C-alpha angles and dihedrals in degrees: 000000000000114000128208089247086064096054107025121108110239127207093032121180112267138181137205120249090237094056117111116262089234090062092050092049092050091048092050093048093045094050093037093233131139100199127056121182113224113218142178109202089343091304110128110241100161149336127247116204128191086245089059089053092049092049089054091051128094112246115270086227092071118085114239135165112267113274095015094112093051091048089050091051089051087065096050119083118222088236091065094062106024124107106255119215097012123196109275139177135196129252093251094054115106124260088227091058091048091050090048091055092044091054096042096047096030093240119173092203145001119218112219115221139170126237093284094045095256105160110245100170145300141251119211135193087252090057090052092048091050090051091049091050092053092047093047092050089056096051118109113240094255091052091047091055091049090049091051090052090049091050091051090052091049093051092050092053110070091192090070090061096054106059130017117219093245134113120242114272120258113281111236119204109246119236 
């Protein structure tokens, strides 16, 4: 069984909750990432997604003087728009369980933490898709056909989309 410690990306980019939103947006665009863990002394306190940044933005359909939006985002702290208390899992939880939760709750990532919420790494939907691509490329043709039939059956059964067959992750005490 593959564990999150085997697939997670370690040493992920992070940001402080007091950092300006403009800095977070520049970091996310520069690194081409959509999820940015928010930490205080490497303790996970939140998660900033690109969607959070977009929601805090003024619509591009409104006319504004050039640079006004960036100046406005300099005044907003990451902590004001981040998702507090994000869904997390531990390094010894299975990749299959993490993927099940990601599918069920439409999560783009799962931060991986220890018992005191020290950030150890993160697994993203992109990581899972890359793993699936590698596994699919290695399947013999007969297995690939069987997998395609299985996928068709899964899509035709709405119940399989609602709840993964996984137990809830361990609950870590906060703080």
